Structures are given as C-alpha cells and as structure tokens.
Backbone bond lengths (Angstrom), bond angles and torsions (degrees), N, CA, C in turn:
res aa  C-N    CA-C-N  psi(-1)  N-CA   C-N-CA  omega(-1)  CA-C   N-CA-C  phi
1 X - - - 1.456 - - 1.528 110.27 -
2 X 1.299 115.65 170.06 1.442 121.22 -177.62 1.516 111.02 -74.62
3 X 1.336 114.87 166.53 1.457 121.76 -178.70 1.522 112.42 -50.65
4 X 1.298 116.20 -44.27 1.470 119.73 -175.68 1.509 112.76 -66.06
5 X 1.332 117.65 -14.34 1.455 120.14 -178.98 1.517 112.29 -106.10
6 X 1.295 117.90 -36.21 1.452 120.31 -173.53 1.525 113.25 -101.21
7 X 1.337 118.52 -6.34 1.448 122.01 174.24 1.514 108.00 -119.94
8 X 1.308 116.87 175.90 1.450 119.41 178.31 1.512 109.85 -62.40
9 X 1.323 118.41 151.00 1.453 120.73 178.31 1.521 112.84 -55.33
10 X 1.328 117.17 -23.08 1.452 119.93 -179.53 1.517 112.21 -80.85
11 X 1.343 117.69 3.64 1.454 120.03 -177.56 1.515 111.27 -61.96
12 X 1.327 117.28 -24.50 1.459 120.07 -179.46 1.519 111.49 -72.32
13 X 1.321 116.91 -19.19 1.444 120.12 -177.06 1.527 108.97 -92.19
14 X 1.335 114.04 79.86 1.444 122.18 -176.31 1.517 109.19 -128.97
15 X 1.318 116.26 158.77 1.443 121.61 170.35 1.518 107.61 -132.37
16 X 1.340 116.45 149.73 1.451 120.79 178.52 1.522 109.23 -105.80
17 X 1.297 115.38 131.24 1.457 121.08 -179.34 1.515 108.91 -135.05
18 X 1.342 116.67 122.37 1.463 121.95 179.80 1.517 112.00 53.08
19 X 1.329 115.68 39.83 1.461 119.72 176.71 1.507 113.67 81.39
20 X 1.331 118.18 1.30 1.451 121.37 -178.94 1.528 110.08 -112.27
21 X 1.317 115.85 146.43 1.457 120.37 176.93 1.518 109.43 -89.25
22 X 1.319 115.79 125.27 1.461 121.52 -178.09 1.528 108.63 -109.92
23 X 1.321 116.22 122.21 1.450 120.35 177.66 1.524 109.78 -80.16
24 X 1.316 116.20 135.09 1.458 121.57 179.17 1.521 108.51 -113.10
25 X 1.311 117.05 119.22 1.453 121.53 -179.57 1.529 108.82 -79.91
26 X 1.300 116.51 111.98 1.459 121.02 -179.67 1.520 110.14 -112.77
27 X 1.307 115.49 163.62 1.452 120.45 176.97 1.529 109.43 -63.47
28 X 1.312 115.17 144.68 1.463 120.69 -178.14 1.515 109.47 -102.95
29 X 1.322 116.14 124.66 1.459 120.28 175.73 1.530 109.48 -81.12
30 X 1.323 116.03 167.13 1.466 120.76 -174.42 1.519 112.34 -57.93
31 X 1.321 117.16 -43.42 1.460 119.41 -177.88 1.522 111.23 -67.27
32 X 1.343 116.68 -32.63 1.457 120.54 178.65 1.530 110.95 -68.85
33 X 1.325 116.57 -38.74 1.460 120.49 177.27 1.521 110.45 -63.07
34 X 1.324 116.25 -42.34 1.466 120.80 177.74 1.535 110.64 -63.97
35 X 1.309 115.72 -42.14 1.465 120.45 178.84 1.527 111.08 -62.24
36 X 1.335 115.77 -45.19 1.461 120.17 179.11 1.518 111.04 -59.68
37 X 1.336 116.66 -42.72 1.461 119.89 -179.73 1.521 110.67 -61.41
38 X 1.321 117.61 -44.35 1.463 120.82 179.29 1.521 111.09 -61.11
39 X 1.330 116.90 -45.63 1.463 120.14 -178.49 1.524 111.72 -68.91
40 X 1.335 116.40 -31.03 1.469 119.30 174.66 1.524 110.72 -64.52
41 X 1.329 117.17 -39.64 1.468 120.12 177.27 1.528 110.37 -62.75
42 X 1.330 116.57 -39.73 1.465 119.96 178.63 1.530 110.54 -63.17
43 X 1.314 116.67 -46.72 1.466 120.20 179.99 1.524 111.25 -61.63
44 X 1.335 116.35 -41.90 1.458 119.92 179.37 1.522 110.90 -63.82
45 X 1.320 116.92 -43.48 1.465 121.09 -179.58 1.519 111.86 -62.92
46 X 1.335 117.14 -28.45 1.459 121.75 -177.64 1.528 112.73 -91.59
47 X 1.317 117.08 -9.71 1.464 121.13 -173.80 1.537 111.09 -81.46
48 X 1.309 115.84 104.24 1.459 120.65 -176.51 1.526 112.84 -72.19
49 X 1.317 117.75 -10.11 1.458 121.01 178.33 1.532 111.79 -80.58
50 X 1.303 116.42 -14.68 1.461 120.68 -179.76 1.516 110.61 -88.61
51 X 1.321 115.30 164.22 1.460 119.64 -179.95 1.527 109.99 -70.79
52 X 1.321 115.88 156.53 1.452 120.21 179.73 1.534 112.29 -61.40
53 X 1.345 119.20 -41.06 1.470 118.90 177.03 1.526 112.55 -59.48
54 X 1.339 116.92 -39.68 1.460 120.13 178.19 1.525 110.93 -62.71
55 X 1.316 115.03 -45.02 1.467 119.89 -178.01 1.529 111.13 -67.18
56 X 1.319 115.98 -41.06 1.463 119.75 -179.73 1.530 111.13 -66.31
57 X 1.322 116.66 -37.85 1.465 120.20 178.76 1.528 110.22 -64.57
58 X 1.335 116.58 -40.63 1.462 120.50 178.91 1.518 110.68 -67.06
59 X 1.327 116.57 -40.99 1.470 119.30 179.36 1.527 110.54 -64.48
60 X 1.317 116.75 -36.91 1.465 120.24 178.60 1.521 110.44 -61.52
61 X 1.329 116.04 -42.09 1.458 120.14 178.22 1.529 110.73 -63.86
62 X 1.334 116.05 -42.93 1.454 119.81 178.92 1.525 110.88 -64.76
63 X 1.316 116.21 -38.05 1.455 120.37 178.17 1.530 110.60 -62.58
64 X 1.317 117.04 -35.25 1.461 120.80 176.72 1.529 110.49 -64.95
65 X 1.329 116.37 -36.98 1.466 120.98 176.46 1.520 109.99 -62.69
66 X 1.338 116.40 -44.12 1.462 120.83 179.51 1.525 111.48 -64.15
67 X 1.314 116.17 -39.60 1.462 120.07 179.77 1.522 110.82 -63.30
68 X 1.325 116.71 -43.39 1.467 120.59 177.71 1.523 110.82 -63.47
69 X 1.323 116.00 -39.25 1.462 120.01 179.82 1.526 110.82 -65.98
70 X 1.324 116.69 -40.24 1.466 120.31 178.02 1.525 111.05 -59.12
71 X 1.322 116.26 -37.97 1.455 120.96 -178.20 1.528 112.31 -79.68
72 X 1.315 116.50 -31.10 1.467 120.95 -176.63 1.528 110.16 -150.77
73 X 1.340 117.75 86.64 1.467 121.25 -178.38 1.524 113.79 -63.81
74 X 1.327 117.46 -14.04 1.455 120.70 -176.44 1.523 112.18 -111.75
75 X 1.333 114.70 25.48 1.457 120.28 173.85 1.515 111.71 -91.50
76 X 1.341 116.94 -10.09 1.460 122.73 175.77 1.526 108.01 -126.34
77 X 1.318 116.76 165.86 1.463 120.28 -177.62 1.528 110.93 -67.02
78 X 1.324 117.43 155.35 1.463 120.12 176.19 1.530 113.03 -57.92
79 X 1.328 117.45 -31.30 1.467 119.30 178.10 1.522 110.28 -65.03
80 X 1.326 117.65 -44.92 1.460 120.95 176.65 1.522 110.96 -63.49
81 X 1.314 115.85 -39.45 1.465 119.90 179.88 1.523 111.24 -64.73
82 X 1.329 116.90 -38.19 1.463 120.02 177.22 1.531 110.14 -64.55
83 X 1.329 117.07 -33.69 1.479 120.15 174.16 1.524 109.91 -57.35
84 X 1.327 115.93 -48.99 1.463 120.60 -177.36 1.520 111.20 -65.08
85 X 1.322 117.00 -37.20 1.462 120.26 176.99 1.522 110.57 -62.19
86 X 1.330 116.47 -41.60 1.459 120.57 -178.75 1.530 112.18 -71.89
87 X 1.326 115.58 -43.63 1.462 119.87 -174.54 1.520 112.56 -73.61
88 X 1.337 116.19 -41.28 1.468 118.71 -168.73 1.527 115.13 -122.84
89 X 1.314 117.12 -57.39 1.462 118.95 -166.50 1.526 113.76 -67.24
90 X 1.301 118.21 -52.10 1.469 118.93 -178.03 1.528 112.15 -68.03
91 X 1.335 120.33 -42.29 1.472 118.98 177.51 1.524 113.55 -62.63
92 X 1.333 117.57 -30.07 1.460 120.60 -173.42 1.526 114.37 -103.65
93 X 1.321 117.31 -4.60 1.457 119.16 -177.61 1.530 110.47 -131.91
94 X 1.322 115.22 51.27 1.464 120.86 -177.26 1.519 112.25 -61.53
95 X 1.330 116.72 -29.96 1.465 120.09 -178.56 1.520 111.67 -68.30
96 X 1.343 116.67 -15.52 1.464 121.35 -178.90 1.530 110.76 -106.99
97 X 1.320 116.94 39.52 1.450 121.31 -172.66 1.531 112.73 -57.01
98 X 1.322 117.00 -42.38 1.463 119.23 179.71 1.521 111.23 -65.21
99 X 1.325 116.45 -42.24 1.462 120.79 178.60 1.515 110.67 -61.86
100 X 1.326 116.18 -42.41 1.461 120.44 179.91 1.522 110.73 -66.07
101 X 1.332 117.26 -39.11 1.463 120.55 178.29 1.523 110.24 -63.56
102 X 1.315 116.81 -37.18 1.460 120.47 177.50 1.522 110.94 -61.91
103 X 1.327 117.30 -45.72 1.462 120.27 -179.46 1.528 110.68 -68.08
104 X 1.339 117.13 -39.56 1.464 120.41 176.79 1.523 109.93 -58.98
105 X 1.327 117.45 -43.79 1.463 121.03 179.57 1.525 111.25 -63.48
106 X 1.329 116.81 -38.08 1.470 120.32 177.20 1.522 110.55 -62.88
107 X 1.318 116.16 -48.16 1.467 121.12 -179.21 1.523 111.30 -64.93
108 X 1.333 116.28 -40.23 1.459 120.27 -179.81 1.522 110.84 -64.73
109 X 1.318 116.51 -40.84 1.467 120.16 -179.48 1.525 111.36 -67.09
110 X 1.325 116.41 -48.85 1.464 119.20 -179.82 1.524 110.87 -65.22
111 X 1.331 116.91 -40.04 1.452 120.48 -178.70 1.519 112.71 -66.59
112 X 1.333 116.74 -42.66 1.463 118.88 -179.35 1.528 110.69 -72.07
113 X 1.304 116.89 -32.98 1.465 120.83 173.66 1.528 109.93 -59.32
114 X 1.314 116.43 -43.39 1.468 120.76 175.73 1.526 110.60 -60.80
115 X 1.323 116.25 -44.98 1.468 120.70 -177.00 1.522 111.38 -64.60
116 X 1.317 117.44 -38.37 1.463 120.74 178.95 1.522 110.99 -65.73
117 X 1.317 116.91 -34.29 1.464 120.45 -177.20 1.517 113.65 -83.08
118 X 1.340 117.16 -36.46 1.463 118.76 -166.93 1.528 115.95 -122.01
119 X 1.317 118.96 -3.86 1.462 121.43 176.44 1.521 109.49 -109.27
120 X 1.325 116.65 161.37 1.457 119.29 171.67 1.528 108.50 -95.97
121 X 1.312 116.57 -177.64 1.464 120.27 -175.46 1.528 111.88 -60.76
122 X 1.340 117.03 -40.18 1.463 120.05 -179.92 1.522 111.21 -66.91
123 X 1.331 116.63 -36.18 1.461 120.07 177.67 1.511 111.82 -66.47
124 X 1.324 115.92 -42.19 1.465 119.63 178.70 1.530 110.84 -65.00
125 X 1.328 116.44 -35.54 1.472 119.66 177.53 1.525 110.50 -63.86
126 X 1.323 117.29 -40.12 1.470 120.49 176.89 1.524 111.32 -63.15
127 X 1.316 115.18 -43.80 1.465 120.09 -177.73 1.529 110.55 -62.10
128 X 1.324 116.76 -40.80 1.462 120.70 -178.30 1.526 112.01 -79.05
129 X 1.318 117.10 -48.49 1.468 120.56 -171.20 1.523 114.08 -87.54
130 X 1.316 116.88 -46.72 1.467 119.37 -178.12 1.522 112.12 -78.97
131 X 1.321 116.25 -45.68 1.466 120.32 -178.88 1.531 111.95 -84.67
132 X 1.327 117.34 -15.63 1.467 122.00 -177.64 1.527 110.28 51.51
133 X 1.325 114.61 48.64 1.454 121.68 -171.89 1.524 113.48 -54.90
134 X 1.317 117.68 -44.57 1.459 120.07 -174.50 1.524 113.50 -75.55
135 X 1.312 117.50 -36.21 1.466 119.13 -171.89 1.519 115.37 -105.20
136 X 1.329 116.80 -13.71 1.468 119.55 -170.04 1.525 113.43 -56.18
137 X 1.319 117.01 -46.50 1.466 118.47 -175.49 1.517 112.64 -70.35
138 X 1.321 118.28 -40.07 1.463 119.71 -176.25 1.519 112.41 -74.94
139 X 1.341 117.46 -16.44 1.463 119.73 179.91 1.523 112.01 -68.91
140 X 1.329 117.38 -17.29 1.459 119.20 178.91 1.522 111.77 -68.57
141 X 1.326 117.23 -21.29 1.466 121.83 174.36 1.529 108.53 -137.91
142 X 1.322 114.00 54.53 1.454 121.41 -174.31 1.525 112.53 -55.38
143 X 1.326 117.41 -47.13 1.465 120.62 -175.98 1.526 111.85 -61.53
144 X 1.345 116.56 -40.37 1.456 119.81 -179.82 1.528 111.61 -66.89
145 X 1.331 116.69 -38.72 1.457 119.31 178.57 1.521 111.07 -67.65
146 X 1.332 116.31 -40.61 1.462 119.68 177.88 1.525 110.24 -62.50
147 X 1.329 115.96 -39.95 1.463 119.94 178.80 1.531 110.64 -63.00
148 X 1.326 117.06 -40.76 1.457 121.07 178.70 1.526 110.24 -63.49
149 X 1.326 116.46 -45.95 1.449 120.77 -179.27 1.522 112.15 -67.18
150 X 1.328 116.09 -33.82 1.460 120.90 -177.45 1.518 112.51 -79.31
151 X 1.310 116.08 -47.91 1.459 120.84 -172.60 1.526 113.91 -87.53
152 X 1.341 115.54 -27.51 1.469 119.03 -177.74 1.535 110.08 -136.49
153 X 1.339 116.01 61.23 1.474 119.37 -175.08 1.522 113.40 -60.31
154 X 1.336 117.71 -35.15 1.459 119.65 179.96 1.520 110.98 -67.93
155 X 1.318 116.02 -38.98 1.463 120.36 178.66 1.536 110.31 -66.63
156 X 1.334 115.69 -40.29 1.462 120.14 178.90 1.527 110.64 -65.80
157 X 1.341 115.92 -43.50 1.464 120.03 179.47 1.520 110.72 -62.56
158 X 1.317 116.96 -37.52 1.463 121.12 178.45 1.526 110.59 -64.89
159 X 1.342 116.52 -39.95 1.459 120.59 178.94 1.523 110.90 -63.34
160 X 1.336 116.31 -43.21 1.461 120.77 179.10 1.527 110.51 -65.38
161 X 1.334 116.73 -44.02 1.469 120.61 179.17 1.525 111.50 -61.10
162 X 1.326 115.76 -38.59 1.463 119.59 178.11 1.524 110.36 -65.27
163 X 1.341 116.77 -40.44 1.453 120.67 177.76 1.513 111.97 -62.12
164 X 1.327 116.34 -39.93 1.460 120.84 177.92 1.523 110.57 -64.97
165 X 1.321 116.71 -39.85 1.460 120.00 177.57 1.526 111.14 -63.28
166 X 1.324 116.90 -39.90 1.459 120.22 175.69 1.526 110.10 -60.54
167 X 1.339 115.66 -39.06 1.466 119.87 179.76 1.529 110.64 -62.17
168 X 1.319 116.81 -36.90 1.465 120.10 177.57 1.536 110.03 -62.14
169 X 1.312 115.74 -42.56 1.470 120.32 179.88 1.529 110.36 -66.06
170 X 1.332 115.52 -41.66 1.469 120.76 -179.24 1.526 110.60 -58.87
171 X 1.320 116.53 -39.67 1.459 120.10 -177.44 1.518 113.13 -70.69
172 X 1.300 117.05 -8.14 1.460 120.73 179.33 1.529 113.16 -87.47
173 X 1.312 116.15 11.81 1.455 118.25 173.77 1.512 116.47 132.71
174 X 1.332 117.24 7.10 1.458 119.35 -177.50 1.530 113.67 -97.13
175 X 1.317 117.28 -3.49 1.465 120.92 179.29 1.522 109.50 -75.69
176 X 1.321 116.19 125.53 1.464 120.92 179.79 1.525 112.09 -116.96
177 X 1.324 116.52 -1.33 1.468 120.32 175.36 1.533 108.81 -92.34
178 X 1.326 116.88 172.18 1.455 121.55 177.97 1.525 108.92 -82.24
179 X 1.331 119.58 110.46 1.461 120.92 -177.05 1.525 113.55 -68.54
180 X 1.328 116.90 -7.94 1.467 120.52 179.25 1.519 112.40 -87.15
181 X 1.328 117.70 11.57 1.462 120.96 -179.61 1.531 113.74 -55.34
182 X 1.367 120.34 -33.09 1.469 118.34 -179.12 1.524 114.17 -63.68
183 X 1.333 117.26 -16.79 1.465 120.19 177.75 1.524 111.43 -67.12
184 X 1.331 117.54 -9.12 1.460 121.62 176.92 1.524 112.16 -74.11
185 X 1.320 116.90 -7.26 1.461 121.62 -177.66 1.523 110.47 -111.64
186 X 1.336 115.86 161.11 1.450 120.78 170.45 1.514 115.75 114.92
187 X 1.329 114.70 172.20 1.456 121.77 -175.23 1.514 113.01 -66.23
188 X 1.330 117.48 -30.78 1.461 119.05 178.83 1.519 110.89 -59.58
189 X 1.348 116.18 -41.64 1.462 120.50 179.49 1.533 110.49 -66.30
190 X 1.322 116.78 -40.76 1.466 120.53 179.73 1.528 111.28 -66.43
191 X 1.334 116.29 -45.08 1.462 120.34 179.39 1.522 110.75 -61.90
192 X 1.318 116.15 -38.16 1.458 121.08 178.45 1.522 110.42 -63.06
193 X 1.341 116.16 -43.62 1.461 120.41 -179.94 1.525 111.21 -64.38
194 X 1.317 116.40 -41.47 1.462 120.66 -179.42 1.528 111.95 -65.28
195 X 1.328 116.41 -31.27 1.464 120.29 -179.34 1.525 112.17 -84.07
196 X 1.339 116.39 -10.53 1.456 120.17 179.29 1.515 114.37 76.99
197 X 1.318 117.11 17.58 1.467 120.79 -178.96 1.532 110.92 -69.01
198 X 1.312 116.01 148.16 1.462 120.94 178.56 1.524 112.10 -86.15
199 X 1.299 116.94 -23.21 1.465 121.48 175.98 1.519 108.45 -124.79
200 X 1.323 115.88 141.86 1.457 120.40 -175.52 1.524 110.99 -114.75
201 X 1.305 115.82 141.60 1.453 121.71 175.81 1.516 109.62 -72.24
202 X 1.320 116.68 137.29 1.458 122.33 179.98 1.535 109.62 -92.80
203 X 1.327 117.31 155.49 1.465 119.73 174.91 1.520 110.77 -61.32
204 X 1.316 116.16 154.02 1.455 121.07 177.02 1.519 109.08 -69.80
205 X 1.325 116.94 126.59 1.456 120.59 -178.58 1.529 111.35 -77.09
206 X 1.321 115.34 148.55 1.456 120.96 175.55 1.526 109.42 -66.97
207 X 1.331 118.12 136.31 1.469 120.30 176.28 1.525 110.85 -57.32
208 X 1.317 116.70 141.83 1.463 121.75 -174.94 1.522 112.70 -59.29
209 X 1.316 116.94 -29.96 1.468 118.52 -178.77 1.533 112.37 -67.69
210 X 1.329 116.36 -16.28 1.467 120.13 179.04 1.531 112.83 -94.80
211 X 1.309 116.99 -2.25 1.458 119.74 -176.76 1.528 113.99 -62.75
212 X 1.340 120.27 -42.97 1.466 118.80 179.10 1.528 112.98 -56.82
213 X 1.333 116.38 -41.45 1.463 120.03 178.37 1.517 110.38 -66.80
214 X 1.333 116.79 -36.41 1.464 120.63 178.89 1.526 110.78 -63.75
215 X 1.322 115.71 -38.54 1.467 118.19 178.73 1.520 110.18 -63.52
216 X 1.316 117.41 -41.56 1.463 120.25 178.92 1.526 110.93 -66.19
217 X 1.318 117.42 -32.95 1.467 120.62 174.93 1.530 110.15 -64.37
218 X 1.343 116.04 -40.46 1.462 120.27 177.44 1.519 110.73 -63.73
219 X 1.321 116.37 -41.71 1.466 121.37 177.95 1.523 110.57 -59.68
220 X 1.328 116.59 -45.73 1.460 120.77 -178.79 1.530 111.05 -62.95
221 X 1.325 116.51 -40.97 1.460 119.16 -178.59 1.527 111.12 -67.17
222 X 1.311 117.15 -44.32 1.465 120.76 -179.65 1.523 110.76 -65.78
223 X 1.325 117.28 -42.16 1.462 120.86 178.77 1.517 110.82 -59.59
224 X 1.318 116.14 -42.46 1.467 120.44 -179.50 1.520 112.25 -73.92
225 X 1.335 115.96 -35.56 1.469 119.21 -173.54 1.523 112.64 -67.49
226 X 1.313 117.45 -48.29 1.464 120.25 -174.46 1.528 110.46 -85.72
227 X 1.330 112.29 62.66 1.446 121.41 175.58 1.518 108.33 -133.17
228 X 1.310 116.78 166.49 1.462 121.24 -173.97 1.513 113.25 -62.34
229 X 1.331 117.60 -27.74 1.458 119.30 -175.39 1.509 114.11 -78.72
230 X 1.337 117.37 6.64 1.463 120.40 178.10 1.516 110.26 -95.65
231 X 1.366 115.09 149.28 1.471 120.08 178.19 1.518 110.28 -83.34
C-alpha cells in the first residue's frame, strides 16, 4: 500500500537533505491520532506473523470503523475517508464503480474545500503530492476507472456531478468532522517541529466571505480532475 496507509500518517511530513529522507516528528492532532489508530488496526489484521486472536481483534475494530462510516461518511475527515475507500470499499466493490466514483467526488470536493479555507499553499501541496489525496483511492482499481472514463464518459461525468451535488448538501450542516484538519499540513508545522516548540502556529484561515468562491473552485478542480486526461 501507499505511504499514507502503511506508514504513520505523519509520513508525509518529511524533508530531504543530501539525498536522504529525514523524518520530522510533529505534534499529532486529534484526527491524525484517530487515523493512525485505524491504520494500525489494518496493519495488525494483515500481519501474518501475529496470532490469529490478535489479528481477529484488530479486524473487529476496523470493522467497527467501517460500520460507523457506512452510517455517517462525514463523521471523519475526508482524508480518513479516502483511506477507507482505498483500503476496503473500492477494492471490494468493483461492481459499484459509478457509486464509488460518486462518493470519491463528494469526499474530494469537501476535502479540497477544507484545504482551500484552512491550509496554506505548502499544506495543500502536501495533501495533493505527498498524500495523493485526489487519486489515491481510485488507483486501487485504476484500469476499471479508466475503462469507465473511456467507454462511458457521460456516465462517469454524471457520477462525478452527483458527488459534487452531495458535497453541496453536506456543506449545509452535515459535516461532523473538524474542517480545519488541513491545517495539520505544511511548512509551519515542520518549522515548529524543527524549533522544538510545544505549540505551533496555524495557517491563516480564508475569510468567511470568500468561502462560497472557494467551494466553486473546489468544484472546478474535482470536475476537471476525474476525467480521462488525468494521470
């Protein structure tokens, strides 16, 4: 699996020095701790070196996470939700490719809207490049998604548009996670860790009056991204 799934969630917060990757220990926000716990359960469940009771107990915990997500997809951050899409839903529900694309588009729209409002440019770069936020989940069944986009582009576009519409509804009061989660990324967090500070400065938030335009920017990016011409 990708870095964001098989390493700690903080794996994206790295710097390269003299050709070497240097891990930077940063403060962990609540959503990151929850994400780490979920991914630890996945790793434990997959670890054949552990006893069966250990693995079964971890899988049970992960199954509880999936059950909660089924009931409320917006009770966790879009980044955590994309983890679940990559690990479980898309690999195991290939027959529902259009449905999965719709949910991916919803998560991508809400997540990028959050990033535009509460992250700085460096944080957004981490979310896109290091975490591969937009493409990570669909890469688990890349060929099937390409086939959908190639052979049935109108159907795929409709699925994405429906996901975006769901995102509009979600923003009207159905979000139960902390939308400021993208502030966990970026150079400010890295600089804070390097200085050894106990409290870190957060990125400057976008003024609320600019939020409607930011949502439309998120819509435009998601609409353009989930098309055949993307890598």
